[in-house]
C-alpha positions in Angstrom: -91.7 168.5 -81.5 -91.4 172.2 -81.1 -89.0 173.3 -78.4 -90.5 174.2 -75.0 -90.2 177.7 -73.8 -88.2 178.1 -70.5 -89.4 180.6 -67.9 -86.5 182.3 -66.3 -87.9 184.3 -63.3 -86.3 185.5 -60.1 -87.7 185.9 -56.7 -87.4 189.7 -56.8 -89.6 189.8 -59.9 -93.3 189.2 -60.2 -93.0 185.7 -61.7 -93.9 185.1 -65.3 -96.3 183.5 -67.8 -95.3 181.9 -71.0 -97.2 182.9 -74.2 -99.8 180.4 -75.3 -99.1 178.5 -78.4 -100.8 179.8 -81.6 -102.7 176.5 -82.1 -105.3 175.4 -79.5 -105.4 172.1 -77.6 -108.7 170.3 -76.9 -108.1 170.6 -73.1 -107.1 174.3 -73.0 -109.1 176.3 -70.3 -111.7 178.7 -71.5 -110.4 182.0 -72.8 -112.0 185.4 -72.4 -112.9 185.3 -76.1 -114.6 181.9 -75.8 -116.7 183.0 -72.8 -117.8 186.2 -74.6 -118.6 184.1 -77.7 -120.7 181.6 -75.8 -122.8 184.4 -74.3 -123.2 186.1 -77.6 -124.5 182.9 -79.2 -127.2 182.5 -76.6 -128.2 186.2 -77.0 -128.4 185.9 -80.8 -130.5 182.8 -80.4 -133.0 184.8 -78.3 -132.4 182.9 -75.1 -131.5 185.8 -72.9 -133.4 188.6 -71.3 -132.4 191.5 -69.0 -132.9 189.1 -66.0 -130.8 186.3 -67.3 -127.8 185.4 -65.2 -125.0 182.8 -65.4 -124.4 180.8 -62.2 -121.9 178.5 -64.0 -120.0 178.5 -67.2 -117.7 175.5 -67.9 -115.6 174.1 -70.7 -116.8 170.8 -72.2 -114.0 168.4 -72.8 -114.1 166.2 -75.9 -114.1 162.4 -75.8 -110.9 160.8 -74.6 -110.3 159.3 -78.0 -110.2 162.8 -79.5 -107.8 164.0 -76.9 -105.5 161.0 -77.0 -105.4 161.0 -80.8 -104.8 164.7 -81.1 -101.8 166.1 -82.9 -100.8 169.7 -82.9 -102.5 171.4 -85.8 -105.6 169.2 -85.8 -108.9 170.9 -85.9 -110.4 171.4 -82.5 -114.1 172.0 -81.7 -114.5 174.0 -78.5 -117.7 173.7 -76.6 -119.1 175.5 -73.5 -121.8 174.5 -71.0 -123.7 177.4 -69.6 -126.2 177.3 -66.7 -128.7 180.2 -67.3 -130.9 181.4 -64.5 -133.8 183.8 -64.9 -133.7 185.7 -61.7 -137.3 187.1 -62.2 -138.9 183.6 -62.3 -136.3 181.2 -60.9 -136.4 179.2 -64.1 -133.1 177.7 -65.1 -131.6 175.8 -68.1 -128.4 174.3 -69.4 -127.2 175.5 -72.8 -124.5 173.7 -74.8 -122.8 175.9 -77.4 -120.0 175.4 -79.9 -117.9 178.5 -80.1 -116.1 176.9 -83.1 -119.2 176.6 -85.2 -120.9 179.6 -83.6 -124.0 177.6 -82.8 -126.4 176.6 -80.0 -126.3 172.8 -79.8 -128.9 172.2 -77.1 -131.1 174.0 -74.5 -132.4 171.9 -71.7 -134.6 173.2 -68.9 -133.6 172.2 -65.3 -136.2 170.6 -63.2 -135.5 172.6 -60.1 -139.1 173.0 -58.9 -139.8 169.3 -58.3 -138.2 166.5 -56.3 -135.3 165.9 -56.0 -134.9 169.6 -56.7 -131.5 171.2 -57.0 -130.7 174.9 -57.6 -128.0 176.4 -59.7 -125.0 177.8 -57.9 -125.2 181.2 -56.2 -124.5 184.4 -58.0 -122.2 187.0 -56.4 -125.0 189.6 -56.8 -127.3 187.4 -54.7 -125.1 187.9 -51.6 -125.6 191.7 -51.8 -129.3 191.1 -52.6 -129.7 188.9 -49.5 -128.1 191.6 -47.3 -130.4 194.3 -48.7 -133.5 192.1 -48.0 -132.3 191.3 -44.5 -131.6 194.9 -43.5 -134.9 196.1 -44.9 -137.0 193.6 -43.0 -138.9 194.9 -39.9 -138.7 191.6 -38.1 -134.9 191.5 -38.3 -134.8 195.2 -37.3 -137.0 194.4 -34.3 -134.8 191.5 -33.3 -131.7 193.7 -33.4 -133.4 196.4 -31.4 -134.5 193.9 -28.8 -130.8 193.2 -28.3 -129.9 196.8 -28.1 -128.2 196.8 -31.5 -129.0 200.0 -33.3 -125.9 200.7 -35.4 -127.3 198.6 -38.3 -124.8 200.2 -40.8 -122.1 198.0 -39.4 -124.2 194.8 -39.3 -123.0 192.1 -41.6 -125.5 189.7 -43.1 -123.8 186.4 -43.9 -125.6 184.6 -46.7 -125.4 180.8 -46.5 -126.7 177.8 -48.5 -129.8 176.4 -46.8 -129.4 172.6 -47.2 -132.5 170.6 -47.9 -135.1 169.8 -45.2 -138.3 169.5 -47.1 -139.9 172.6 -45.7 -143.1 173.5 -47.7 -142.1 177.1 -48.0 -138.6 176.3 -49.3 -138.8 173.3 -51.7 -138.7 174.3 -55.3 -137.7 177.8 -54.4 -134.4 179.6 -54.6 -133.6 180.0 -50.9 -130.7 181.4 -48.9 -130.3 181.8 -45.1 -128.6 184.7 -43.4 -126.9 184.9 -40.0 -125.9 188.2 -38.6 -122.6 189.5 -37.3 -121.6 192.9 -36.1 -118.7 195.2 -36.7 -117.7 197.6 -34.0 -116.2 199.9 -36.7 -115.5 199.9 -40.4 -112.8 197.4 -41.1 -113.5 195.4 -38.0 -113.7 191.6 -38.3 -117.4 190.7 -38.1 -116.8 187.1 -37.3 -115.8 187.9 -33.7 -119.3 189.4 -33.0 -122.0 186.9 -33.9 -125.6 187.8 -33.1 -126.6 184.4 -31.7 -130.0 182.9 -32.3 -131.0 185.2 -35.2 -131.6 183.7 -38.6 -133.4 185.1 -41.6 -134.8 182.8 -44.4 -135.0 184.4 -47.8 -136.7 183.7 -51.1 -134.2 185.2 -53.6 -136.6 185.0 -56.6 -139.4 186.8 -54.9 -136.9 189.0 -53.0 -138.6 188.6 -49.7 -138.1 187.2 -46.2 -139.9 183.8 -45.7 -139.5 184.0 -41.9 -137.3 185.1 -39.1 -136.2 182.9 -36.3 -135.1 184.7 -33.1 -134.1 182.5 -30.3 -132.3 183.6 -27.1 -130.7 186.7 -25.7 -127.0 185.8 -25.6 -124.9 189.1 -25.6 -122.9 189.8 -28.7 -119.2 189.2 -27.8 -117.2 192.5 -27.8 -113.6 191.3 -27.8 -111.9 192.1 -31.1 -111.0 189.3 -33.5 -108.8 191.3 -35.8 -105.5 189.8 -37.0 -103.9 192.2 -39.4 -100.6 193.7 -38.4 -102.1 197.1 -37.6 -104.1 195.4 -34.8 -101.6 192.9 -33.5 -98.6 195.2 -32.9 -95.0 195.2 -34.1 -93.8 192.1 -35.9 -91.1 190.0 -34.3 -87.6 190.7 -35.5 -86.0 187.4 -34.6 -86.6 185.6 -37.9 -83.7 185.9 -40.3 -84.3 186.1 -44.1 -84.5 182.9 -46.2 -83.5 183.5 -49.8 -84.5 181.0 -52.6 -82.4 181.4 -55.7 -82.3 179.5 -59.0 -79.7 181.6 -60.9 -80.1 179.5 -64.0 -83.8 179.5 -63.9 -86.2 176.6 -63.0 -85.9 173.1 -64.3 -89.4 173.1 -65.8 -90.5 174.1 -69.3 -93.9 175.6 -70.2 -95.6 176.1 -73.5 -99.1 177.4 -73.1 -100.6 175.0 -70.6 -98.2 172.1 -71.3 -95.6 171.5 -68.5 -92.5 169.4 -68.6 -90.4 168.9 -65.5 -87.8 166.2 -65.3 -89.7 163.0 -66.2 -93.1 164.5 -65.8 -95.4 165.9 -68.5 -98.9 167.2 -67.8 -101.4 169.9 -68.9 -102.6 172.5 -66.4 -106.3 173.4 -66.6 -108.6 175.7 -64.7 -112.4 176.2 -64.5 -114.9 178.0 -62.4 -116.2 175.0 -60.5 -113.2 172.7 -59.8 -110.5 175.3 -59.9 -107.2 173.6 -60.8 -107.4 170.6 -63.1 -104.5 168.4 -64.3 -104.7 166.5 -67.5 -102.8 163.8 -69.4 -100.1 163.2 -66.7 -97.3 161.0 -67.8 -93.9 159.9 -66.4 -90.9 159.3 -68.7 -89.3 155.9 -68.4 -86.3 155.6 -70.8 -87.6 156.7 -74.1 -91.3 156.3 -73.3 -93.7 158.7 -71.8 -96.0 156.4 -69.8 -99.5 157.6 -68.8 -100.4 157.8 -65.1 -103.5 160.0 -64.9 -105.9 161.1 -67.7 -107.5 163.8 -65.5 -107.2 164.8 -61.8 -108.9 167.4 -59.7 -110.7 168.1 -56.4 -114.2 168.7 -57.7 -116.2 168.9 -54.5 -116.0 169.3 -50.7 -118.5 169.4 -48.0 -118.3 171.3 -44.7 -120.9 169.8 -42.3 -121.4 171.2 -38.9 -122.2 169.1 -35.8 -124.1 171.7 -33.8 -127.8 171.1 -32.8 -128.9 174.8 -32.5 -131.5 176.2 -34.8 -128.8 178.7 -35.9 -126.4 176.0 -37.3 -127.8 172.5 -37.5 -128.6 172.9 -41.2 -125.1 174.1 -42.3 -123.3 171.8 -44.7 -121.6 173.8 -47.4 -120.7 172.3 -50.8 -118.0 174.7 -51.7 -117.8 173.7 -55.3 -121.4 172.7 -56.1 -123.0 175.7 -54.3 -120.4 178.4 -54.4 -117.9 177.5 -57.2 -114.3 177.0 -55.9 -112.7 178.3 -59.1 -114.8 181.5 -59.4 -113.8 182.3 -55.8 -110.1 181.7 -56.5 -107.4 184.2 -55.4 -105.0 186.1 -57.5 -101.7 184.9 -55.9 -98.9 187.2 -54.8 -95.2 186.5 -55.0 -93.6 186.3 -51.5 -97.0 185.8 -49.9 -98.7 182.9 -51.5 -95.7 181.6 -53.5 -92.0 181.8 -52.7 -89.1 181.2 -55.0 -88.9 181.3 -58.8 -92.5 181.2 -59.9 -94.5 180.5 -63.0 -98.1 181.7 -63.0 -101.1 180.7 -65.0 -104.0 183.2 -65.4 -107.6 182.0 -65.3 -110.8 183.2 -66.8 -114.3 182.7 -65.4 -117.7 184.2 -66.3 -119.3 186.8 -64.1 -123.0 186.8 -63.1 -123.8 188.4 -66.5 -121.8 185.9 -68.5 -118.9 188.2 -69.3 -115.3 187.1 -68.9 -113.3 188.0 -65.8 -109.6 187.4 -65.6 -108.1 186.1 -62.4 -104.4 187.0 -62.8 -101.9 184.6 -61.4 -104.6 182.1 -60.2 -102.3 179.1 -60.4 -98.7 179.1 -59.0 -96.0 176.7 -60.1 -92.5 176.3 -58.7 -89.9 173.9 -57.5 -88.8 173.4 -53.9 -86.2 171.3 -52.1 -87.7 168.5 -50.1 -84.8 167.0 -48.1 -83.3 163.6 -48.6 -84.6 161.4 -51.5 -82.2 158.5 -50.8 -79.0 157.9 -48.9 -76.8 155.1 -47.7 -73.5 154.9 -45.8 -71.3 151.7 -46.0 -68.8 151.2 -43.2 -65.5 152.7 -44.2 -67.0 154.4 -47.2 -68.4 157.9 -47.9 -72.1 158.5 -47.7 -74.0 158.5 -51.0 -76.8 161.0 -50.8 -79.3 162.5 -53.3 -81.6 165.3 -52.4 -85.3 165.3 -53.2 -87.1 168.1 -55.1 -90.7 168.5 -56.0 -92.7 170.5 -58.5 -95.6 172.4 -56.8 -98.8 173.4 -58.6 -101.3 175.2 -56.4 -104.2 177.6 -56.1 -106.2 179.1 -53.2 -110.0 179.8 -53.0 -111.8 181.9 -50.4 -115.4 180.8 -49.5 -116.8 183.1 -46.9 -114.8 182.7 -43.7 -112.6 179.9 -44.8 -109.6 179.8 -47.2 -108.6 176.6 -49.0 -105.3 175.9 -50.7 -105.0 172.9 -53.1 -101.5 171.7 -53.7 -100.3 169.0 -56.1 -96.8 167.8 -55.7 -94.8 165.9 -58.2 -91.6 164.1 -57.0 -88.5 162.8 -58.8 -89.3 159.2 -57.8 -92.6 159.2 -59.6 -94.8 160.0 -56.6 -97.8 162.4 -56.7 -99.0 164.0 -53.5 -102.2 165.9 -53.0 -102.5 168.3 -50.0 -105.4 170.5 -49.0 -104.6 173.5 -46.7 -107.5 174.8 -44.7 -107.1 178.2 -43.0 -109.1 181.4 -42.5 -111.6 182.0 -39.7 -113.6 179.5 -37.8 -117.3 180.0 -38.0 -118.4 181.6 -34.7 -121.4 181.7 -32.5 -121.9 183.4 -29.1 -122.3 182.1 -25.6 -122.3 183.2 -22.0 -118.6 183.0 -21.2 -117.7 179.7 -19.4 -120.8 177.8 -20.5 -120.0 174.2 -21.3 -121.0 173.1 -24.8 -120.1 169.7 -26.2 -120.9 170.8 -29.8 -119.1 174.1 -29.8 -115.9 174.8 -27.8 -115.3 178.3 -26.5 -112.3 179.7 -28.5 -112.4 183.2 -27.0 -114.4 184.7 -24.2 -118.0 184.4 -25.2 -117.1 183.1 -28.7 -117.9 179.5 -29.6 -116.9 177.6 -32.8 -119.0 174.5 -33.6 -117.4 171.1 -34.4 -117.3 170.5 -38.1 -115.6 168.6 -40.9 -113.9 169.6 -44.1 -114.3 166.6 -46.4 -112.6 166.9 -49.8 -113.2 164.5 -52.6 -110.4 164.0 -55.2 -111.4 162.6 -58.6 -108.6 160.6 -60.2 -109.4 159.5 -63.7 -106.5 156.9 -63.7 -104.7 155.7 -66.8 -101.9 153.4 -65.7 -100.1 152.6 -68.9 -103.4 153.1 -70.7 -107.1 153.4 -70.0 -107.9 149.8 -69.1 -107.1 149.3 -65.4 -108.0 147.1 -62.4 -108.3 148.2 -58.8 -107.3 146.0 -55.8 -107.5 146.6 -52.1 -104.3 145.8 -50.2 -103.9 144.9 -46.5 -101.1 143.6 -44.2 -102.2 140.4 -42.5 -100.9 138.8 -39.3 -100.5 135.0 -39.2 -101.5 133.1 -36.0 -98.7 131.3 -34.3 -98.7 127.8 -35.5 -97.3 125.6 -38.3 -97.4 128.6 -40.7 -95.8 130.9 -38.2 -93.8 128.8 -35.7 -91.9 131.7 -34.2 -94.8 134.1 -34.1 -93.1 136.8 -36.0 -94.5 136.3 -39.5 -96.9 138.4 -41.3 -97.9 138.8 -45.0 -99.9 141.0 -47.3 -102.9 140.3 -49.5 -104.8 142.0 -52.3 -108.4 141.7 -53.2 -109.8 142.7 -56.6 -112.6 145.3 -56.4 -114.4 143.8 -59.3 -117.7 145.7 -59.3 -118.9 149.0 -58.0 -120.9 147.4 -55.2 -117.6 146.1 -53.8 -115.6 149.3 -54.2 -117.0 151.8 -51.7 -114.5 151.4 -49.0 -113.2 152.7 -45.7 -109.6 153.2 -44.9 -108.2 151.1 -42.0 -104.8 152.1 -40.5 -104.8 148.9 -38.3 -104.2 146.8 -41.4 -102.5 149.5 -43.6 -105.4 149.4 -46.0 -104.6 151.1 -49.4 -105.5 150.6 -53.0 -103.6 149.6 -56.1 -104.5 150.6 -59.7 -102.8 148.2 -62.2 -102.7 147.5 -65.9 -103.2 143.8 -66.4 -101.9 144.1 -70.0 -98.4 145.3 -69.0 -96.0 143.5 -66.8 -92.8 144.8 -65.1 -89.5 143.0 -65.2 -90.5 140.7 -62.3 -93.7 139.6 -64.1 -96.2 141.7 -62.2 -98.8 144.2 -63.6 -97.6 147.7 -63.5 -99.4 149.7 -60.9 -99.8 152.8 -58.8 -100.6 152.8 -55.1 -103.2 155.2 -53.4 -102.0 155.7 -49.9 -104.6 157.4 -47.7 -104.0 159.6 -44.6 -107.4 158.7 -43.2 -109.5 160.7 -40.8 -113.2 160.3 -39.9 -115.7 160.1 -42.8 -119.0 162.0 -42.5 -120.1 162.0 -38.8 -123.7 162.8 -39.6 -126.1 159.9 -39.0 -127.4 157.7 -41.8 -130.8 159.0 -43.0 -130.0 162.6 -42.1 -130.3 165.3 -44.8 -126.6 165.8 -45.1 -125.9 162.1 -45.2 -128.2 161.8 -48.2 -126.8 164.9 -49.9 -123.1 164.2 -49.1 -123.2 160.4 -49.5 -119.8 160.6 -51.2 -118.3 161.6 -47.8 -119.4 158.4 -46.1 -116.6 156.4 -47.6 -112.9 157.0 -48.1 -112.9 155.4 -51.5 -115.3 154.9 -54.4 -114.4 153.4 -57.7 -116.7 153.9 -60.7 -116.6 152.8 -64.4 -115.8 156.0 -66.3 -118.8 158.0 -67.5 -118.1 161.5 -68.9 -121.4 162.7 -67.3 -120.1 161.7 -63.8 -117.9 164.6 -62.9 -119.0 165.9 -59.5 -119.4 163.4 -56.6 -122.5 165.1 -55.1 -124.1 165.7 -58.5 -124.1 168.7 -60.8 -126.5 170.8 -58.6 -126.2 169.9 -54.9 -127.6 173.3 -53.8 -131.0 172.4 -52.2 -130.9 168.9 -53.8 -132.1 166.0 -51.7 -129.2 163.8 -52.9 -127.3 162.8 -56.0 -123.9 161.6 -57.2 -121.8 158.6 -56.3 -124.4 156.7 -54.3 -126.8 156.7 -57.2 -124.2 156.0 -59.9 -122.7 153.0 -58.1 -126.1 151.4 -57.7 -125.7 150.3 -61.4 -122.9 148.0 -60.1 -120.8 148.2 -63.2 -117.8 146.1 -63.9 -114.5 147.5 -62.8 -112.0 144.9 -64.0 -109.7 145.7 -66.9 -111.7 148.8 -67.9 -111.7 152.6 -67.8 -112.1 153.4 -64.1 -112.2 156.5 -61.9 -111.1 156.7 -58.2 -112.8 159.1 -55.9 -110.9 159.6 -52.6 -112.4 161.4 -49.6 -110.0 163.0 -47.1 -109.8 166.0 -44.8 -109.8 167.2 -41.2 -112.5 166.8 -38.6 -112.1 170.0 -36.7 -112.7 170.4 -33.0 -111.8 174.1 -32.7 -109.2 175.2 -30.2 -108.2 178.6 -28.7 -105.1 178.6 -30.9 -107.5 178.7 -34.0 -108.6 182.2 -33.0 -108.7 184.9 -34.4 -107.3 183.3 -37.5 -106.6 179.6 -38.0 -103.1 178.2 -38.7 -103.2 175.9 -41.7 -104.7 172.4 -41.2 -103.1 169.9 -43.6 -104.7 166.8 -45.1 -104.1 164.8 -48.2 -102.9 161.5 -49.7 -100.1 160.0 -51.8 -100.3 158.3 -55.2 -97.1 156.3 -55.5 -95.6 154.0 -58.2 -95.7 150.4 -57.1 -94.2 148.1 -59.7 -94.8 150.7 -62.3 -91.0 151.1 -62.8 -88.4 148.4 -62.9 -86.1 150.3 -60.4 -85.6 153.5 -58.6 -85.9 156.2 -61.3 -83.8 158.7 -59.4 -80.5 156.9 -59.5 -79.1 159.4 -62.0 -79.6 162.5 -59.9 -76.6 164.8 -59.6 -75.0 165.1 -56.2 -74.9 168.3 -54.2 -71.8 169.6 -55.9 -73.8 170.0 -59.1 -77.1 171.2 -57.6 -75.7 173.6 -55.0 -72.7 175.1 -56.7 -69.0 174.1 -57.0 -67.9 176.4 -54.1 -69.5 174.0 -51.7 -67.7 170.9 -50.4 -70.1 168.1 -51.3 -67.5 165.3 -51.5 -69.5 163.4 -48.9 -72.4 163.1 -51.2 -71.0 160.2 -53.3 -68.5 157.5 -52.7 
């Protein structure tokens, strides 16, 4: 195998990227050239007009057998799936093209005018269009004037996905709603000054206002919500510098999108919808690279609001399916988003016109110390200590007022951790100061922030020592005092096979330590048990909306902490491919097939995330709210795989007395 290229970067520099290998891999992200070629193929086939736009352009991954059987130098066919929207008519279609053979393979119209509907993702240009339509509307102007708001230049029209409520003037149409916020001056944060009770409903295809709702006369809050340094005053001087140095460079190796770090190997991917994707994750055990995950990502999230007002009851953002997480990803900055010795990956997405756009440094990768991995002290002996370290792969996306960081951590003991970081600005409304509101706490004088949830869904296409796996639910069990527990102290644990999809939509339960095991029945460890990994949830509430509500139908995936499905390449997004204005699709429909889950190719879908009751400390910008889960080896390895770690004298330099680290 060709030698991996090491990336030697230092904190004072701008990080680095390794050159891509000359030969492509089937799972490589889309390149600028491939995006351009895909668009050209459609144009030459006569499928495009001046009003054609591209809400979504995604790579199409080949079958697993092709990927797993691939050797460097093998021929690779690269395919692209393009969603094409005619903004003049609202018609939409999916096109599948091969940029390898330079051909259009299929063109399929989307049935977005009839039940169950479903619109393509929003275009960036539609946000500006919505603002133009709002500001030109006489009803909106009159509503603003009635409130004494005449400086319309500083008004901010916030375009928002409308949900699905069966209204006759909305179904089958490409609709967006707009709330209004005010800036007191150019550069002012508009979120602090909501125009309460005013909502504009817009038909984007006909470029007109459907109707305007104007309810109430709550004054616009005037206190500033600015948070940049120029508004908050001098920075504190009490924090002393922290320097992170790896004078010999990082321990990982990178070649194109292939990463090796200690025992881990994986491929880093990126696309416009899911953002960061990890592929073919394996852990080295002796001389064998043992598979753990075939593919892993966080392909959807929903942000449902718990307010009853006309202004907000309909809000339930699907930030991947309606807005595209990857297309909204940030270009990361050293010392701000990432700290230490960094390796960056660039990403390419298509703009509204189908042309490639580069997002420089969209994915950040680095190592960080993580405290004690293992330690023991015997009486009369020196302590034996080894420090933990983890590989961090992350990206950030900004969707409107919120910012989301997605972090994947790989540990030396074989553990994988997923963490979502929610920050940004809480979505604000206005109230008369001091007015009680059980749905929307007051976070600043006259500013309310409705209760809401951030429910992420991770998709783990597991491959524990191969593709044929079985999933079990584990619980700890108390034993009643009696013959089996004479002293009352005993307890045990049990596992239950989730044999079919009807059995495998589950809620977490901390009272019994409920978790889930993925095992390979065909491979046993040295104590005779199937090798397995252990999904350990950090559970919070699932979807709080009531059964039968619009959002409960559309975000059915968020009603359970776990779903398990038999693998199907068409089942990629838990709320379906087009949740925008759709009445409901995805996991609930798929699992109705009740497919077998034993000793077969399975996918775990895990829902996690915070239920946010906003507080004053969340204003004017919210400190990070953390949520996530662990995926940990359980009988996968025959013993602790980190016994051979060096002690601190090796990892921290010979000038440091680390004689206490080993006996």
